[in-house]
GUKOL-942605 format. One line per field, with one value per residue (C-alpha): residue number from 1; residue in one letter; x, y, z. Coordinates in nm, 4 decimals, decimal comma. Layout:
<sites>
num: [NUM_...] .
residuo: [a_...] .
u: [X_...] .
v: [Y_...] .
w: [Z_...] .
</sites>
This chain:
<sites>
num: [1_2_3_4_5_6_7_8_9_10_11_12_13_14_15_16_17_18_19_20_21_22_23_24_25_26_27_28_29_30_31_32_33_34_35_36_37_38_39_40_41_42_43_44_45_46_47_48_49_50_51_52_53_54_55_56_57_58_59_60_61_62_63_64_65_66_67_68_69_70_71_72_73_74_75_76_77_78_79_80_81_82_83_84_85_86_87_88_89_90_91_92_93_94_95_96_97_98_99_100_101_102_103_104_105_106_107_108_109_110_111_112_113_114_115_116_117_118_119_120_121_122_123_124_125_126_127_128_129_130_131_132_133_134_135_136_137_138_139_140_141_142_143_144_145_146_147_148_149_150] .
residuo: [x_x_x_x_x_x_x_x_x_x_x_x_x_x_x_x_x_x_x_x_x_x_x_x_x_x_x_x_x_x_x_x_x_x_x_x_x_x_x_x_x_x_x_x_x_x_x_x_x_x_x_x_x_x_x_x_x_x_x_x_x_x_x_x_x_x_x_x_x_x_x_x_x_x_x_x_x_x_x_x_x_x_x_x_x_x_x_x_x_x_x_x_x_x_x_x_x_x_x_x_x_x_x_x_x_x_x_x_x_x_x_x_x_x_x_x_x_x_x_x_x_x_x_x_x_x_x_x_x_x_x_x_x_x_x_x_x_x_x_x_x_x_x_x_x_x_x_x_x_x] .
u: [11,1958_11,1610_11,0488_10,9692_10,9817_10,8353_11,0634_10,8618_10,9166_11,1549_11,3185_11,2766_11,3334_11,6254_11,5614_11,9023_11,8269_11,6311_11,7558_11,5482_11,6396_11,5061_11,4019_11,2868_11,0055_10,7322_10,4136_10,0667_9,9664_10,1822_10,5379_10,5694_10,4794_10,5889_10,6682_10,3424_10,1108_10,1359_9,7259_9,6968_9,9103_10,0807_10,2256_10,2194_10,4932_10,4270_10,6067_10,3563_10,4073_10,3550_10,0023_9,9063_10,0200_9,7682_9,5002_9,4705_9,3828_9,4560_9,6699_9,3671_9,1804_9,5257_9,5424_9,1699_9,1803_9,5045_9,2819_9,0064_9,2297_9,3966_9,0467_9,0174_9,3624_9,4225_9,6528_9,6814_9,7885_9,9214_10,2102_10,3082_10,6164_10,4714_10,2216_9,8938_9,9413_10,1659_9,9091_9,6477_9,9037_9,9960_10,3347_10,3599_10,4191_10,1157_9,8353_9,5686_9,4147_9,4673_9,1219_9,0738_9,3874_9,2386_8,9182_9,0217_9,2109_8,9213_8,6716_8,9470_8,9707_8,5909_8,5463_8,8165_8,8613_9,2531_9,4424_9,6492_9,9382_10,1050_10,4479_10,6202_10,9393_11,0735_11,2450_10,9543_10,7700_11,0576_11,0056_10,6256_10,6168_10,8616_10,6630_10,3394_10,5035_10,6659_10,3174_10,1535_10,4316_10,3657_10,0002_10,0217_10,2791_10,0123_9,7085_9,9338_10,0025_9,6619_9,5826_9,8617_9,7369_9,4190] .
v: [7,8592_7,7949_8,0534_7,9859_8,2443_8,2581_8,1912_8,5155_8,7489_8,9890_9,1962_8,9152_9,0063_8,8339_8,8132_8,8359_9,0095_8,7191_8,3370_8,1794_7,9865_8,0788_7,8077_8,0081_7,7677_7,8093_7,8834_7,9012_8,2600_8,5672_8,5902_8,4177_8,1240_7,8415_7,4927_7,2649_7,5284_7,6878_7,6357_7,7990_8,1155_8,3771_8,7405_8,9330_9,1928_9,5263_9,8634_10,1313_10,1864_9,8177_9,8374_10,0700_9,8953_9,6081_9,8205_9,9336_9,7158_9,3484_9,4271_9,4520_9,1110_8,9126_9,0602_8,9934_8,6391_8,6012_8,8190_8,5669_8,2665_8,3607_8,4573_8,1596_8,1016_8,1003_8,3700_8,6071_8,9781_9,2200_9,4158_9,7720_9,9197_10,2407_10,4466_10,4881_10,8204_10,7551_10,6228_10,8760_11,2008_10,9885_10,9474_10,7086_10,6574_10,6574_10,8361_10,6873_10,9436_10,8909_10,8718_10,6123_10,3713_10,4422_10,3427_10,0113_9,9047_9,9531_9,8055_9,4989_9,5163_9,4183_9,2034_8,9542_8,9886_9,0827_9,3295_9,5805_9,6452_9,9971_9,9016_10,2577_10,1156_9,7911_9,7130_9,7418_9,5170_9,2510_9,2590_9,2431_8,9735_8,7619_8,8640_8,7240_8,4226_8,3355_8,4421_8,1554_7,8900_7,9519_7,9635_7,6240_7,4722_7,5443_7,3593_7,0251_7,1074_7,0889_6,8471_6,6384_6,6820_6,5521] .
w: [8,6005_8,2442_7,9520_7,6227_7,3715_7,0375_6,7315_6,5720_6,8429_6,6753_6,9578_7,2567_7,6278_7,7495_8,1169_8,1952_8,5310_8,6431_8,7494_8,4325_8,1381_7,8247_7,5212_7,1492_6,9890_6,8049_7,0266_6,9472_7,0880_7,1909_7,2413_7,5753_7,7733_7,9936_7,8899_7,9559_8,0485_7,6395_7,5849_7,9042_7,9846_7,7312_7,7299_7,4602_7,3919_7,1839_7,1555_7,0979_6,7315_6,6816_6,8980_6,7052_6,3625_6,5124_6,5495_6,1464_5,8758_5,7983_6,1044_6,3507_6,2045_6,2641_6,6411_6,7142_6,6332_6,8470_7,1350_7,0563_7,0716_7,4060_7,5278_7,7768_7,8886_8,2630_8,2250_7,9051_7,8999_7,6508_7,7845_7,6045_7,6498_7,7110_7,9008_7,8608_7,8071_7,4964_7,3486_7,4127_7,3331_7,0052_7,0234_6,7764_6,4066_6,2727_6,1333_6,3381_6,5246_6,9121_7,0363_6,7742_6,9137_7,3157_7,1933_7,0332_7,3210_7,5304_7,3080_7,3209_7,6506_7,7404_7,3711_7,5139_7,8649_7,7596_8,0579_7,8295_8,1064_8,0616_8,1635_8,0863_7,9562_7,7949_8,1456_8,3221_8,0315_8,0546_8,4561_8,4648_8,1750_8,4153_8,7408_8,5881_8,4354_8,7802_9,0038_8,7437_8,8423_9,2009_9,1923_8,9751_9,2395_9,5088_9,3287_9,3466_9,6784_9,7877_9,5504_9,7014_10,0736_10,0014] .
</sites>
C-alpha cells in the first residue's frame, strides 16, 4: 500500500511502524490520501492547538471550505491528536472558550457529515490514519472482486 502525504503537511506521520510506502504530493484536500483515490478518500490531521486555530476567524473560513470540498468523499475524517476532554477542558493555546470550541466541532460534524476522531495522541492518530486508509483499500478490493465475479 502507498499513502500519499500532502506537500503542505508540516509534521507528517512517517508510518514507519507499518508496511507502507509514502509519497509526498500536492493533495486537493486534507493531509493523507491514496493513489488513484485523491478525489474519494482523505484524512486531515490536527493537533488540538491547530484545530482550535481552525475554529477562529479567517482560518475558520478556510477550514470550512476544506470540509465542504470533502463532504461527498467516500471516506473523510479529521484525526485529532488529543482527546475530547483536552478540547472541553481548554488544554490548548488559545483564548477561545472551550464551550465555543466544542460547539464548533459538533456543528461541523453535523453540517458537513465529517467525523472528528479523538485519537488521544500522535501515535494513535498515525495508527488510526493508517487503519482507515488500509480498510478503504480492502473495501475497494472487495468491490472489484464482486464485480469481477459477475
